[in-house]
Every structure is written in C-alpha cells, then in structure tokens.
C-alpha positions in Angstrom: 0.0 0.0 0.0 2.8 2.4 0.8 4.4 1.9 -2.7 1.0 2.5 -4.3 0.5 5.7 -2.3 4.0 7.0 -3.0 3.4 6.4 -6.7 0.1 8.2 -6.7 1.6 11.1 -4.8 4.5 11.4 -7.2 2.2 11.2 -10.3 -0.3 13.7 -9.0 2.5 16.1 -7.8 4.0 15.9 -11.3 0.7 16.5 -13.0 -0.3 19.4 -10.6 1.9 21.9 -12.4 0.8 23.5 -15.7 4.4 23.5 -17.1 4.9 19.8 -16.5 1.5 19.0 -18.1 2.6 21.2 -21.0 5.9 19.3 -21.3 4.0 16.0 -21.5 1.8 17.4 -24.2 4.9 18.4 -26.2 6.5 15.0 -25.8 3.3 13.3 -27.0 4.1 14.8 -30.4 7.9 14.1 -30.4 10.9 13.8 -28.3 12.7 17.0 -27.3 15.9 18.2 -25.7 15.7 19.9 -22.3 17.1 23.0 -24.0 14.3 23.0 -26.6 11.7 22.5 -23.9 13.1 25.4 -21.9 12.9 27.7 -24.9 9.3 26.6 -25.7 8.3 27.4 -22.2 10.3 30.6 -21.9 12.2 29.5 -18.8 15.8 28.9 -17.7 17.5 25.6 -18.4 17.9 25.1 -14.7 14.1 25.6 -14.2 13.3 23.1 -16.9 15.7 20.5 -15.6 13.8 20.7 -12.3 10.5 20.1 -14.0 11.9 17.2 -16.1 13.4 15.7 -12.9 9.9 15.7 -11.2 8.4 14.0 -14.3 11.3 11.5 -14.4 10.8 10.6 -10.7 7.1 9.9 -11.4 8.1 7.7 -14.3 6.3 9.9 -16.8 9.4 10.9 -18.7 12.7 9.3 -19.4 15.9 11.2 -20.5 18.9 10.1 -22.4 22.2 12.0 -22.6 24.0 11.8 -25.9 27.1 14.0 -25.9 26.0 17.3 -24.5 22.3 16.9 -25.3 19.8 15.5 -22.9 16.8 14.3 -24.8 13.4 13.7 -23.1 10.7 11.3 -24.2 7.6 9.9 -22.7 8.2 7.1 -20.2 6.8 3.6 -20.4 4.6 4.1 -17.4 0.9 4.2 -18.0 -1.6 5.8 -15.7 -3.9 2.8 -15.0 -3.5 2.9 -11.2 -4.2 6.6 -11.2 -7.2 6.3 -13.5 -8.5 3.5 -11.3 -8.1 5.6 -8.2 -9.9 8.5 -9.9 -12.7 6.3 -11.2 -13.3 4.8 -7.7 -13.6 8.2 -6.2 -15.8 9.4 -9.1 -18.2 6.6 -8.4 -18.3 7.4 -4.7 -19.0 11.1 -5.3 -21.5 10.3 -8.0 -23.4 8.1 -5.6 -23.3 10.8 -2.9 -24.6 13.4 -5.4 -27.4 11.1 -6.5 -28.4 10.6 -2.9 -28.3 14.4 -2.3 -30.5 14.9 -5.4 -33.1 12.6 -4.0 -33.1 14.5 -0.7 -33.5 17.8 -2.5 -36.3 16.4 -4.6 -38.1 15.1 -1.5 -37.7 18.5 0.2 -39.0 20.3 -2.8 -42.0 18.0 -3.0 -42.8 18.5 0.7 -42.4 22.2 0.4 -44.8 22.4 -2.6 -47.3 20.1 -0.7 -47.1 22.4 2.3 -47.6 25.5 0.2 -50.7 23.9 -1.4 -52.2 22.9 1.9 -51.7 26.4 3.3 -53.6 28.0 0.4 -56.7 25.8 1.0 
C-alpha cells in the first residue's frame, strides 16, 4: 500500500503543475531536448531541468544524454493505477450526489405540498 500511495503522490504532484503538463503534451508529439523545452516554455535551463526531474521521478518521462544533449521522451509508465483511483472516487462522489439529489427532490415536493395545503 505504501508503494501505491507513493506512486500516486509522485504522479499527482508531477501533474499538478501546468508547465509539467505542457511538457508531457509536447512530448506526445515528439521527443525534445531539455534546451528545446526550456525555450518553448520561456524558462531557464535550470528551471526546466527541475520540471523534467519531477516528471522522471514519477516515471512519466525518461531522459537520455548523448554527448552534451539530454533528450526527453515519454516514459513507459501508464496511468492505469491513477485512472482506477480517480474512477473509484468518481463513483463514490456520483453516488453521494445522486443521494443528495433525492433528498433535495423530496424536500421540494414536501415544500410544494405544504404550500398547497396552506392555500386551502
């Protein structure tokens, strides 16, 4: 369970940043060097290296250094566990909202019935 939680935490932390999500979108199209990514996102090389490091730790990106160029590409990790976690919680909240809808409907019906009986 601890490994599962740690992995979820790392993935959601990596995905919580707009720049890192943007990097993933760029890499869906094609591999890119860290320098290219830094230029595309108008940031320093050091800043981009930090973002890439977070994505690497989550297993979402892998890098390879050839000579002086570090190239990034999407990692082999899929997001099945994360999607399952989200779906489980979506179902829970959906059931809760459905129950809340029924309560509101019942209250509205009772309120209308009380209003009709007061008019008579």
